[in-house]
C-alpha positions in Angstrom: -18.5 -22.2 -159.6 -17.3 -24.3 -156.6 -16.3 -21.1 -154.7 -19.8 -19.7 -155.3 -21.4 -22.9 -153.9 -19.2 -22.7 -150.8 -20.2 -19.1 -150.2 -23.8 -19.8 -150.7 -23.9 -22.6 -148.0 -26.6 -21.6 -145.6 -25.2 -20.6 -142.1 -26.9 -21.2 -138.7 -29.4 -18.6 -137.8 -27.9 -18.1 -134.4 -24.8 -16.8 -136.0 -26.7 -13.7 -137.0 -29.3 -13.5 -134.2 -28.9 -14.5 -130.6 -31.3 -17.0 -129.1 -34.3 -15.9 -127.2 -32.9 -17.6 -124.0 -29.8 -15.3 -124.2 -31.5 -12.0 -125.0 -30.8 -10.7 -121.4 -27.1 -11.0 -122.1 -27.1 -9.1 -125.4 -25.6 -5.6 -125.3 -23.7 -6.3 -122.0 -20.6 -7.7 -123.6 -20.8 -10.8 -121.4 -18.3 -13.5 -122.4 -19.4 -16.9 -123.8 -18.3 -18.8 -120.6 -20.7 -16.7 -118.4 -23.7 -17.2 -120.6 -24.8 -20.3 -118.6 -24.9 -18.1 -115.4 -27.0 -15.6 -117.1 -29.4 -18.3 -118.2 -29.7 -19.5 -114.6 -30.4 -16.0 -113.3 -33.0 -15.6 -116.0 -34.8 -18.8 -114.8 -34.7 -17.7 -111.1 -36.1 -14.3 -111.9 -38.9 -16.0 -113.8 -38.2 -14.5 -117.2 -40.9 -15.6 -119.6 -38.7 -17.4 -122.1 -39.2 -20.8 -123.8 -36.3 -22.2 -121.8 -37.5 -21.4 -118.3 -41.3 -21.3 -118.4 -41.4 -25.0 -117.4 -39.2 -24.4 -114.4 -41.4 -21.5 -113.3 -44.4 -23.7 -113.3 -42.6 -26.4 -111.3 -41.6 -23.8 -108.6 -45.2 -22.6 -108.3 -46.5 -26.1 -108.0 -43.9 -26.9 -105.3 -44.9 -23.8 -103.3 -48.5 -24.8 -103.5 -47.7 -28.3 -102.2 -45.6 -26.9 -99.3 -48.4 -24.5 -98.2 -51.2 -27.0 -98.6 -53.3 -27.9 -95.4 -52.2 -31.5 -95.6 -48.5 -30.5 -95.7 -48.9 -28.2 -92.7 -50.7 -31.0 -90.8 -47.9 -33.5 -91.5 -45.3 -30.9 -90.4 -47.2 -30.4 -87.2 -47.5 -34.1 -86.6 -43.7 -34.6 -87.0 -43.0 -31.7 -84.6 -45.3 -33.4 -82.0 -43.6 -36.7 -82.5 -40.2 -35.1 -82.1 -41.2 -33.4 -78.8 -42.5 -36.7 -77.5 -39.2 -38.3 -78.3 -37.3 -35.7 -76.2 -37.9 -37.2 -72.8 -36.8 -35.5 -69.6 -35.0 -37.2 -66.7 -38.1 -36.6 -64.5 -40.2 -38.7 -66.9 -38.2 -41.8 -65.7 -37.4 -40.9 -62.1 -39.7 -39.2 -59.6 -38.8 -35.7 -58.4 -37.4 -35.7 -54.9 -38.9 -33.0 -52.7 -36.8 -31.7 -49.9 -38.3 -32.4 -46.4 -36.0 -30.0 -44.7 -37.8 -27.1 -42.9 -36.7 -23.5 -43.3 -34.5 -22.1 -40.6 -37.1 -19.6 -39.6 -39.7 -22.3 -39.0 -37.2 -24.4 -37.0 -36.4 -21.4 -34.8 -40.1 -20.8 -34.2 -40.7 -24.4 -33.2 -37.7 -24.3 -30.9 -38.9 -21.1 -29.2 -42.4 -22.7 -28.7 -40.9 -25.8 -27.1 -38.8 -23.6 -24.7 -41.9 -21.6 -23.7 -43.8 -24.7 -23.0 -41.1 -26.0 -20.7 -40.9 -22.7 -18.8 -44.6 -22.3 -18.4 -45.1 -25.9 -17.3 -42.0 -25.9 -15.0 -40.5 -28.8 -16.9 -36.9 -29.7 -15.8 -35.3 -32.6 -17.6 -31.8 -34.2 -17.6 -30.8 -32.7 -14.3 -29.8 -34.1 -10.9 -28.9 -32.5 -7.6 -25.6 -33.9 -6.1 -23.5 -33.2 -3.0 -20.1 -31.7 -4.1 -18.5 -31.6 -0.7 -17.0 -28.2 0.2 -19.0 -26.6 -2.6 -22.2 -27.9 -1.1 -25.0 -28.9 -3.5 -24.7 -28.7 -7.2 -26.4 -29.9 -10.4 -25.1 -32.4 -12.9 -26.4 -33.4 -16.3 -28.1 -36.7 -16.7 -28.4 -36.4 -20.5 -26.4 -34.9 -23.3 -27.0 -31.2 -23.9 -26.0 -29.6 -27.2 -24.8 -26.0 -27.6 -27.8 -23.7 -27.6 -30.1 -26.1 -25.9 -32.4 -24.9 -23.1 -31.2 -26.3 -19.8 -33.4 -25.0 -17.0 -35.2 -21.8 -15.9 -33.8 -19.7 -13.1 -37.1 -19.6 -11.3 -38.0 -17.4 -8.3 -40.0 -14.3 -7.4 -39.9 -11.5 -10.0 -39.6 -8.2 -8.0 -38.6 -4.6 -8.7 -35.4 -3.0 -7.7 -36.6 -1.3 -4.5 -38.1 -4.5 -3.2 -35.0 -6.4 -4.0 -32.8 -4.0 -2.0 -35.0 -4.4 1.1 -34.9 -8.2 0.9 -31.1 -8.2 0.3 -30.6 -6.2 3.4 -32.7 -8.6 5.4 -30.9 -11.6 4.0 -27.5 -10.1 4.8 -28.4 -9.9 8.5 -29.2 -13.6 8.6 -26.2 -16.0 8.0 -28.6 -18.9 7.1 -29.5 -17.2 3.9 -27.3 -17.5 0.8 -27.1 -15.3 -2.3 -29.9 -16.3 -4.7 -30.8 -13.0 -6.2 -30.3 -12.2 -9.8 -30.5 -8.6 -11.1 -31.1 -7.7 -14.7 -32.6 -5.0 -16.9 -35.5 -5.6 -19.2 -37.2 -2.9 -21.4 -35.2 -0.2 -19.6 -36.4 -1.3 -16.2 -34.5 -2.9 -13.4 -35.7 -6.3 -12.1 -34.6 -9.0 -9.7 -35.4 -12.7 -9.5 -35.3 -13.8 -5.9 -34.7 -17.5 -5.7 -33.7 -17.5 -2.0 -36.7 -19.5 -0.8 -36.4 -23.3 -1.1 -38.8 -24.2 -3.9 -37.6 -27.5 -5.3 -36.6 -25.8 -8.6 -33.1 -26.7 -9.7 -31.9 -23.6 -11.5 -31.2 -21.8 -8.2 -28.7 -24.6 -7.2 -26.4 -24.3 -10.3 -23.0 -23.1 -9.1 -20.8 -20.3 -10.3 -17.7 -20.4 -12.4 -16.1 -17.4 -14.1 -13.7 -19.5 -16.2 -15.2 -23.0 -16.6 -18.9 -22.2 -17.2 -20.8 -24.3 -19.6 -24.0 -22.4 -19.4 -25.1 -18.7 -19.7 -28.2 -16.8 -18.9 -30.7 -15.5 -21.4 -33.8 -13.4 -21.1 -37.0 -14.3 -22.9 -40.4 -12.6 -22.8 -43.6 -14.8 -22.6 -47.0 -13.1 -22.4 -45.3 -9.7 -21.6 -43.4 -11.1 -18.7 -39.6 -11.6 -18.5 -38.1 -15.0 -17.7 -34.5 -15.9 -17.0 -33.2 -19.1 -18.6 -30.0 -21.0 -18.6 -28.7 -22.1 -22.0 -25.9 -24.5 -22.9 -22.8 -22.5 -24.0 -21.3 -25.7 -25.5 -22.0 -29.4 -25.7 -22.4 -30.8 -22.2 -21.7 -34.5 -21.5 -23.6 -36.8 -19.1 -22.3 -36.5 -15.5 -20.8 -33.0 -16.1 -21.5 -30.3 -13.5 -23.5 -27.4 -14.8 -21.9 -24.0 -14.1 -22.4 -20.4 -15.2 -20.9 -17.0 -14.4 -23.0 -15.1 -11.9 -21.6 -11.9 -13.2 -21.3 -10.3 -9.7 -18.1 -8.1 -9.6 -19.1 -6.0 -6.6 -16.3 -5.5 -4.2 -18.4 -6.2 -1.1 -19.8 -9.4 -2.8 -16.3 -10.6 -3.6 -15.2 -10.1 0.0 -18.2 -11.9 1.4 -18.1 -14.7 -1.3 -14.5 -15.3 -2.4 -15.6 -18.2 -4.6 -17.1 -15.6 -7.0 -13.5 -14.8 -8.2 -13.0 -18.3 -9.7 
């Protein structure tokens, strides 16, 4: 009788039927220790079971709260506040703008200044001195930097045929020196004749083949060529101004031996 009572003890119903929350695991031979994972997957997938319906409702409510207009506005407000906190260095110190002019603009201004001096016959920082056997010469009374305009070699601008006639006349008169400078401009031969005393100082600068501190440079102003003397290096106050005349003619060297030095 006692054995019969033991056998008739009612058993738990889940020993015969699986619970509704685990029905997704039935028939897949999943072990008991993985049942909790299966339940979690069931909740995430939104399976309509008594165990996960409440969680599904909570997720839906959370998504509604996140996407609400007030939540978006608060999020935008926080973003603006964050950007305002990210200050730049220029918010505390003013931006320094460079006052340096471009090289092209500086060259343009320099050229304009030279043209003004040439057209207005401006001769600055020069003095005529007596150099003994060399005769007259020109020394600097101010510091010239390399590339500076020194003075114009001023005189009469004439063509080649006129220059040859004058040169022949000057050679017949020992009182005349050599103040004629020949050059080519735009495929044409020209000469600047500075023989006549004019008070201009460029004609009095002496020659040196080896110790010259100036050189000649042509410039065109209003379609007319001008001959200038430019500093080849820095020139100190009191230093004599010299440049190479460039005359290598045999007859000229015989008549003027000082052209060799």
